[in-house]
N, C-alpha and C positions, 0 to 999 in steps of 0.2 A: 628698611622695614621688613619684618617677617610676614608670612602669609596671613597670620592672625591680624596683624595691624592692617594689612591691605583689605582683608575681608571686612574689618570693622568700618573702614572708610567707605568701601563699596556699598555695604549694607546701609550706611547712613545716607549715601547719595540715592540709593534705590528707594529708601523710605521717603526722601524728599521728593523724588520723581512721582512715586505713587500718591503721596499727599497732595501734590499740585495737580495731578491728573484726575484723581477720583474724589478728593475730599474738599478741595477749594473750588467747588462748583456751587452754584452756577454763577460765575462771574461774567462780566461784560467788559467792553473795551475801556482803556485807561483814559477816561474823560471826566469832565465835571458831572455833577448830578444830572445834567443834561449832556448830550454830546457837546463837546467844547466848540460850539459854533454859535455865533451870535444869531439867535433865531427869534423872530417875532411872528405874529400871526400874518402879517402882510408879506413876509419874506418867503414863507414856505407854503407849498401846495398841500392839499389834503392828502393824508396817507392812503396808500393802497390797502385793499382789503386783506386781512391776515389769512394765513393758511388755517389756523385753528379758530374756533368761534367761541370765545370766552363769554362768561355771563355778562349781562348788561348791568352797569352800575346804577345806583340811585341817582347820581349826578347826571349821567347821560339821560336817564328817563326824565329828569326834571327839565333839562334843556330841550328835549324833544317834545315832551307833553305840555309844557308850560312856557311857550315862548313869550318873552317879555318885549313889549313895544315901548322902548324908552321915549321919554318926553323930549329928549335931546340926544344928539350923538355923543358917544363916550369921549372923554377928554383924557389926555396923558399928563401926568405930573412927574417931573424929573427931580429926583433927590440925589444929590452928589456929595460924596465925602472923599477923603484922600484914598480910601480903599476900594470904593465901588461906585458905580453909576446905576441907580435903580430907577425904573420907570413904573409908576403906579398908574392905574387906570380907574376912572370913575365907574367903569363897568365892574361891578362886584366889589368896589373899593379894594382891589387886589393887585397883586404884583404881575406885571406884564413882562418885565425883563430885569435882569441883574447881572451886570458885567463887572468882573473883578479886575481892577486896574493893575494889580501887581503880577498877574499871571496871564500868559499867552497860550493860545491853543497849541501852537506848533513851536518846536525848537527851531526857529527860523535859520539860525546859523549852523545847525547841525548838518553834517554830510548825510546823504541818503544811504540806505541799506543797499549793498551791492548784490545781495543774493537774488532778488527778483531779476536784476539785469543779467546776471550770469545764467540763471534759469532760462530766460528768454532766448539766449544764444543757442541753447541746446534744443529747446522746444520749438523754435521758429516764431514764437508769438512776440508781438511787439510789446514793449514795456513802457507804460505811460504812468509815471509817478504822479500822485495827486499833488495839486498845487498847494504850496505852503502859503500861509497867510500870517500877518501880524495882528490878527483879530484877538480880542481879549476873551478869556474864558467866560462863557455864558451859563448861568445856572438854570435858566428857564428854557424849556423846549415845548412849543405849542404847535398845534395843527388845527386848521379850520375853525370851527366854532367852539373849541374846547374852552371851559371856564378857566379863569386865571388862578394861579396858586394864591393861597392865603385867603380864599373866599370863605366867609362865615355864613352858615345857614342854620336853621332851627327846625330840623326835620320832624320832631315830635310836638310841635307847637301848632296852635290854631292859625297863626299868622307867620307862615314861613316866608323867607325872602330868598328867591332863587339866586344862584351864584352869578347871574348875568344882569341883575338889577342895576340901574343907574343911580349913583350916589352924587351928592353935592360935596365939593372939596373946599377946604379952607385956604388953599394956596394953589398957585399954578407952577411954582418952582421953588425948590429949597436947595441952596448951595452952602455946604458946610466944609468946603475945601480949604478955607482960609482961617479966619479967627473964630469961626463958629458962633458969631454974634447973632446970626439969624435964629429964628425959632427952630427948635429941634423936633417939633412935632407936626404931624399932618393929620387933620381930622376930616373924616368922611361922615356924612349924615344922610339918612334916608327914613322917611315916614311912610308906613304902610299900615293903613287901617288903625288898629288900636295900639300900635307900638311905634316908637321912634328908635332907630338904631344909630349909635355913634361908634365908629371905629377909629381909635386914636393910636397912631404909630409914633413912637418916640425913638429917635436915632442917636447912636453913639458916633460922634465924628471921627473917633480914633480906632474903632474896632469893627467887628462884624455882627454885633448884637443889635437887635431891634425889639423893643418892647411893644407889645400890642394889647390894648385894653378895649374890650367891647362892652358898651353900656346899652342896656335895653330899657327904655323908658315906657312905663305903662301909662298910656294916655286916658285910660278909662277909670271908673270908680271901683271896678271889681277886680279881684286878683286874676292874674294871668300866669300861665306856666310856660317856661321857656327852657329848651335844651340846646345849648350851643354846640356846633360842630365846625371845626376849622379843618380845611382840606388843602393838600398839596396835589396838584395835577401835573402830570408829566407824560409827554409822548416818548415811547421807547421804540426805536426802529426794529421790527422783527427780523430784518435782513442782516443785522449785525451778528458777527460771530462772537461766541463766548471767548473770554480771555481768562486763562487760568491764573493770572496775576492780579486780579482785581474783581470787584463786585459792583455792579450798577443796578440799583433797585432799592426797595424799601428795606429799612433796618429799624428795629425797635428794641427798646429795653423794657421788659415786662417782668416785674418781680425780681429785678437784678440779673435776669438772663438776657443775653443778646440773641436776637433772632433775625437772620438774614433771609429774605424771601427771593426766590428765583422768579423773575418777571414772567418767564415763559411757562411757569407752573401756576400762576395766579389765574386759574380758570373760574373759581367760585369765590365769593366773598369770604374773607378770612378775618374773623373778629378775635382780637386779643385783649386781655385785661380782665379785671382792673389792675391797679398798681402799675400804671404806665408812667415810667420816669420821663421818657422822651420817645418821639417817633421822627423819622427822617427819611429823605431820599438821598442816597449816597452814590459816589463813584469812588475810584481808587484814591483820589487826592482831595475831593471836595464833598461838601455835605450841606444840605438844607434841612434844618432840624427845628422842630417846635417842642417846647417844654411846657407842660400844663401847670396851672397853679395848684391843683389838688390831684396828685397822681392816684390816690386811693379810690377816687370816684371817676376815673377816666378809662375809657376803652378806645381801641384803635381798630379801624376796619381797613382792609387792604383789598383792592379790586383791580381788575383790568378788563376794559370793555372791548367791544368789537372793532373799535377804531384805534386800538393799541394805546389807549390812555390809561395810565396807572394812576389810581387815586388813593391817597393816604388820608383817611379821615379820622380826626381825633375828636371824640364825643365826650362831653362832660355830663354831670348829673343834672336832673331836672331841678329847676329853681322856681319857687312861687314868688312872684313879684306883686306886692300889694298895690292897690289902685293909687295912682298919682305918684308912685315912687319908681326907682330903677334898680335893676340888678346889674352887677359888673362881673366880667369874666376876663382873666388876664393870661397872657402867654408870653413866654420868653423865646425869642427866635434867634437862631444862629445861621447865618447864610454866608459861607466862606470856606476857606481851606481847612484841611484836617491838621491843624497845628496842635501838637499834644498839649502844650502849656495853655494855649487859649481855650481849648475844649475843657481841660481839667479845671480852669478857673470858674467855669459855670457851676461846679459843685454838684452835678447830677450824674456823673459817670459817663458823659458824652465822649470822653477820650477813649472809651472802650470800643467806639466805632472804628478806630484804627486797628486793623487785624494784625496784631503782633503774635498771635498764636500762643502755643504752649510755653514758649520761651520769652514771654513778655518781660519777665523779671530780669532778663539779660538785654533784651532789645532796647528797653527804655533807658537804662544806664549807658549803653553804647551810644544811643542817640544824644544823650546829654553830653557825653565826652566828645563826640564828634562836633557838636555845635560849639562847645567850649574851645576846642582846638582850631576849628574853622574861623572862630572869631579872632584868633591871633595870626594865622597863616593866610587867611582870606582865600582858601581853596579847599574844598571838601575832599578832593583827591589826595592832596598832601596830608590832610587830617586823617584819612583812612590809612595811609602808609605809616604815620606816627602811631596810630592806634594799633596797627599790626605789630609794630616793633614793641610796643608796650605789652601786648599779649605774649609775644615771643620771650620777652625778658621774664615775665611772670612764670612762664612754663619752662624756662631754661633748665632748672634742676631736674625736672621730670624728663626733659629731652636728653640730658646727659645720662640719666639712669637708664633710659630706654636704649640708648646707643650702646652702653656698656653691656647691657643684658643681651643685645643682639650679637655683640662680638663674642661673648661667652657661648651663646647658643651655636654660633658658627663654628667655634672651636670644637664643640661636642658632636658636630654632624657626622664625622667619620665613625664615632662610636655608636651613634644612634642608627646609622646605616647598617653597621655590623649586627646590632641587635635585631633589626628587622629581617636581616638575612638569616640569622640564627634561629629566630622564632617565627618564621614567615607563616607558619600554619597555626599559630596561636596568638591571636590579637590581644587577648587579655594579658598574656605574659609579656608581650611587647610593651603594653602600657605600664605594667608594673615595673619592669626593668628600666624603662625610660624615666619614670618619675623617680626611681631610686638613684639613677644617674644624675638627675637634676639636683636632688637633695645632697648627694655626695659632693657635687661641685658648687653648691650654694647658688644655683641658678633658678630664677623664677620665670617660667615660660610666659607668664601673663604680663610681666613688667614691660615688655616691648609694646603691648597694646594699650597700656594705661594712659600714656600721654594723648594718644589719638582719641580714646574713649572720652577723656575729660574735655578735649577740645571740640567734640561733636556738638554739645550744647552751645559753645561759643560760636561755632560756625552758624548754627541755626538762628541764634539770637541776632548775630550781625546780619545774616541773610534777611530776616524780617525787618530789621532797622533800615537797611539799605533799600529794600524792596518797597516799603510802604511809607517812608518818610518824605513828606512834601519838600523838606529842605533840600533834598538832592534832586528834585525834579528840575530838569533843564539847567542843572548846575554843571559848569564846565570843569574840565581837568586841564589838559594840555593838548596841543596839536589837533588831531581829528576827533578826540573824545570831548564832545561839548555837552553831553548829558549823561551824568553818572547813574541815573536811574534807568537808562535804556542800554540795550546791548551795544557792543562795539560794531559799528556799521561795516567795518572792513575785516572784522574777526581777527585782528592782529594780536590783541592782548590774549585771547584764549589760546591762540597757537603758541605764542611765547610762553604762556603758562604751561602748556603741554610739554614744551622743550625742557623747562626747568623741572617739571615733574619727572621727565625721563632721566635727567642728570642726577636728581636726587635718588631715583630708583637704582641707577648704576652704582652710586656711592654707598648704598645701603648694603650691609653684609648679607650675602646670599645664603639662603637656606632652602631645604627641600631638594627634591630630585630635579634634574635638568629640565624636564617638561614643565614643572611647576615654576621654575625660574623664568622660562620663556613666556609663560602665561602672565606672570607678574609684570613683564616688560610691556604687555599690552595695556596695562592700566593707564599710562599717560594718554593713550589714544582715547580710551573711554572717558577719562576726565575731560579731555578737550571737547568732545562732543556734548558732554553734559553742560559745559560752561558756555557753549557758543551763543545761546539765547539768554544767558543770565545778565543781569545788570552789570555794566562795565565797572561800577564801583565794587561789586562783589568779586569780579574777576581780578581787579587790582589787588584786593585783599589777599586772595589765594596766591596770586603771582608773587607778591612780595613776601608772603609767608614761606613759599618755596625757596626764594632767594636767601632769606634769613636762615632757613633750615640748612641749606647748603653751606652757608658760612659757619653755622654751628658745627656741622659734621667735619668740616675742614679743621676747625679749631680743636675738636676732640681728637682727631687723628694725630695732631701734632703734640697735644698736651697730655693726653691720657694714655697710659700704657696698660693694657689689659693682659 
């Protein structure tokens, strides 16, 4: 590769580094919409006071100013399907816990990262790795007296129901893990003054969708006005470090625009809308989303209170309910993994919650191809290698063109050096004579860069596909690589990749002065450091791309005479 080619690659990597460092903020660790720890109110102590003091949310004000004394203690109702185990509570007729059966918090069989251990040898500090568990991913994270997610209130109504009110339930347990012959709905009821509230949950035994219908019965003879508000409450640990590879916090689709909110910046209530297609609490791989029946009349409020509780409230339009009748409000819920096809099937653009970036138009086809190949070979690592070979075959003619151009450029180097010496005090003349020399010998100085420039979008598209696709989460390859979405714990593949990069560099026709050539030889070291913390799946792609490129150069050396 000539220096233009190398500079093109370096600039692309620098852009990637700057993008991840400064623009993919503010993300948080790679967990479920909650930290991927099975958390219930009884399991966790109250959170410590935060460093910053954000504004107090209406929900917090309700639960502090209007404590409810229930007639009976709250009861738990377990709803189980083949995909999740959900625990609903009569407290608020809301969701207390939801564990995803197909996903574990930790890659239990994965080897641990050796870097902290090596660091501890030089610093003298003891290294105590966190204990791995086989706990399932938990979407709900609560502390203390926090309201439960999916609580429905009526803030602009005369008879509001606090999110801690005790409801009556139609069942004590629902098991849909077998034939699904049981009732697929759970009904909560609560009478308060002039209204009776029904919350009806309808479950899909095979997916992650839940339908929620809220009926408000007017028990009087006069009209009443009700404004429904459904909320998702989530505790976010302020001590967690931001992660440049993912976002944990609120995400909304308003007017077709995706808006991700940094939890640490939610100091005041942020109201978005109308035209709210959906609102959600997301992590890198999981999402808890609710979709309104009437987006045009829907607003979303985002807050964080002094107890580090994030509240996402979806508020609908006011509705006048005549005496003796009822009004109904419907929501479509999705509580599960960020699977592109599953999210797209909802038909509201929820798949846009997967951050594929500017090169989504390449990332999505790459993911489709990977899934297709993995269906045959039963290994995403092998699928990545096959995809790499396919890309190399597609760009084979351009690679040949690039190498031939570099060989011609190398042959002209003595003449170019002579021109620089002859016109060393006239840079304009050097440029004119050099271009004339290129035209005379039918050499395009940019043809060597073209294949690299074309492959930059391919690299970024595959980078996004491998980085954010849940299909690769905890997906094993061989030997010590048991999670293609995580970095190589022993840093073996990045080092081997650097070696192949060095070999490829040595095989590339050398151009420029000796100092430039020595600088170019440092590029493999730079590449190696760039890739140390990249997902191992991406490193495997680049490693085998280098191997195939070396093979191509050997072939050209034998078959093509320039």
